[in-house]
N, C-alpha and C positions, 0 to 999 in steps of 0.2 A: 136481972135481964141484961143490963148494960155491961156487967162484967163478963157474962156468958158470951155476948156478942164480941167483945174485945178479944177473948180467948179464942173464939172461932176464927177471927181474922188473923190472929197471931200464928196459929198452927195450920192454916190453909195454904196450899200451894199458890204462889202469886203468878199473875199473868200480865202481859202487856196487850191491851186491846187496840187494834188498828182498824179504822174505817177506810174504805177505799183501798183495801190491801191487795187486790188482785193484779194491779198494774202500776206502772210509773213509780212515783215517789213513795207511795204506800207500800208497794212490793219491796222496794229497795230498803225502806225503813224496817220492814219485817226481817229481811235478810241481815241487816246490820244488827238488830237486836238479837236475832238468833245466834249470830257469831259471838255475841257477848254472853250467851247462855240463858237468855230470857225465854220463858214459856210464852206462847203467843195465842191470841184469839184474833182470827182474821174475819173481817166483815166486808162484803161487797155483793154485787148482784150476780156475778158469774160463778156458779157452783163448780163448773169444770176447772176454771182457772184457780179457784181457791183450793180445790182438791189436789191439783198438780203442785201448787206451792207448798201446801201442807206436807205432801209426800217428800218433796225436795228437802224441806227444812228438817224434818224428823230423821231423814237419812243421813244428814250431816253430823248430828250430835244428839246427846241425850236430853232432848227437850220435849215438852208436851205442846201439841198444836191442835187447837180446835178451830172450827170455822162455821160460819153461818151465812148462807146465801139469802140476801135481803135487799129490797129496794129502799135505800136510805133516804130517798126523796119523799117517801110516804110520811104523812104527819104522825103516824103510829110507830114509825121506826125506832125512835129512842126507847119507848116503853118495851117494844118487842126485843130489842137488844138487851135491855136490862133484865127482863123476865127470863130470857134464855140463859144469861149468866147466873141468875139466882137459882133457876131450876137445876143447872148443872153443878152448882157449888163453886163456880169460878170466882176467885178473889182478885180483883184488878188493882194493880199498884202503879201501872203506867197506862194513861189514856191518850191515844194519838188520834186527834180529830183531823183526818187527812182528806176525807171524801169531799169532792167539790168539782165544779166545772164552770165554764164560761160560755157566753154567747157573744159573738162579735158581729159588728155591723150596726147600722142605725137602730135606735131603740124601737122604732115602729116596724122594723122588719119581723119582729116576733110577736106572737099572740100574748095576751095577758097571762094565760095559763102557763106558757113556756117560761115567762119571767118569774111567775110565782113558784114554779117547780125549782128553778135555780135558787131562788131566795130561800126556799124551804131547806134544800140540801146544804147550801153554803153557810146559812146562819141558824135557822131554827133547829135543825137536827143537831148541829154542833152544841147549841145552848142546851137543848133537851138532854142529850147524852151527858154533858158535863154536870148538869144539875142532878140527874138521877144517880150518877156514880160518885159524886163528891162526898157524900156521907161515908161510903165505904173506903174511899181514898184516905179520909181523915183517920181511919182505923189502922192504917199501915204505919210502920216506923218511919218510912220515907216513901213518898209517892210523887208522881209527876203527871202533869198535863202538857201535852205538846199540840199546839194548834197550828195548822198550816194556812198562812195567809198568802200574800203575793207581793212582788215589788210594785204591783198596780195599786196597792193599798195606800201609797204615799202621795197620790195625786188623783185628780179626776182624769179619766182617760176616755175621750170621745170615741165612740164606736166600740167601746168596751165599758160603757158608762155604768150599767147596773152591776156588772161583774166586779169592777173596781170598787164600787160602793159596798158590795157585800164583803170584800176583803178588807176594806177600811174598817168595817164593823168588827170583823174578826180581830184585827190588830188592836183596836181601842178596847174591846171587851177583854182581850187577853191581858193587856197591860193593866187595866183596872183590877182584874181578878188577881193578878200577880201581887199587887200591893195589898189587897184585902187579905190575902192568905200568907203574907210574908212572915208572920209569926207562927205559922202552923207547920206541919210536916209535909204540906203539899206545895210543890213548886210549879209555877205556870210559865211556859215559854212559848213565844210566838215566832215562827220561822217564816220569812218572806223570801221565797225563791223568785228568781227572774225566769227568763226563757230556759226551759229544761226539755231534754229530749224525751218527751212523753207523747201520749195521744191527745193532749190538750188542744193543739192547733186544729186537729181534725174535728173534734167534737165541738169546738168553738166556731167552726167554719171560718177560720182565719183566712184572709185574702192573701194574694201572692206577695204583696209588699210586706205584710206582716210576717209571712213565712220566711222570706229572705232575711229580714231584720233579725228574726229569732235565731236563724241558723248561724249568724255571725257571732253570737254570744252564748249559744247553748251550753249548758252544763249537763253532765250526766246525772240521772237519778241517784246513782250510787254516791257521787260526790255530795249532792244535796243532802242525802240521807245521813252520811257520815257527819257532816257539819251540824245537821239538825239534832242528832242523838247526842253528839258531844256537847252542844250548847244546852240541851235539856238536862243532861246529867250534871253539868256545871252550875245549873240553877240560873242561867241567864234569862233576863226578861225578854229579850228580843235578839233574833239572829237574822241578818240579811246576808244571803249567800252570794259570794263573788264580788270582786272589786268594782266591776261595772255597775252592778246593782246598788252597791253602797254609794257610789258616786251619783247615780241617778236619783237616789233618795235625797242626797244632800242638795243636788241641784234643784229638785222639786221644792225644797224648803227655801233656798236662797234666791232663786230667780222669780220674776213675776209669774203668777199663776197662769195668766192668759198665754204667755209665751210657751210655757211648759205644755199646756193643754193643746195648743195649736200644733206644736211639734209632734206630740203624741198622736194627734188626729191624722196627720199625714202618713204615719206608719200604718194605721189601721183602716185607712180609706178603702 
């Protein structure tokens, strides 16, 4: 049985699975991987956007693209994604856990359910999908996990408190898993983008000061995606995109935490 399973994975077409693939960084990663000839599985809520992206990518080159419209904040989402891949016979060799969002403003601004939904998507769905797909990834000659965190992972960020905490979780989980798997064929990379020209500020309900601060250091999703994929394929543990974000992470480590946190709070008030 074990030998049959290994042979099945050896001769099955490989795919890169991307969550949150319909917009922003996820869509840019899909385009970057497509340009490198990877077959793709696109997961997000909007079927129309997924359909458009799949048509665009298949028209560019000889790759296979499948997509699944699904609310990834559902507790059942990881199993649904895995079951869909299993039913279709898709063998995943690259897993990109990109889906996530933030809520800005005072912690008490949002209901408990709104907070729990964000935690579900940013952390639990990522962990669930990783756990379910990891046995299959081990069957590939070389496989990759790419987790998207944030520059907010390196410090507490008042008025983005819970979002920053979820991304700190993603960073710590990714680094730990990278070391656990370093002797295997599976490489784990965590990418921490800073301000990026996506829909994040709108969904996070970012205030005017936060919007203006982000505009000054915004990177394009395409630039972030190129750095992310390059770092992943190089087997890097961690990638911080952009000099300003690298400097910010260093300052968060060097300077007194209260100073860093109060400075951040002024941006997101």
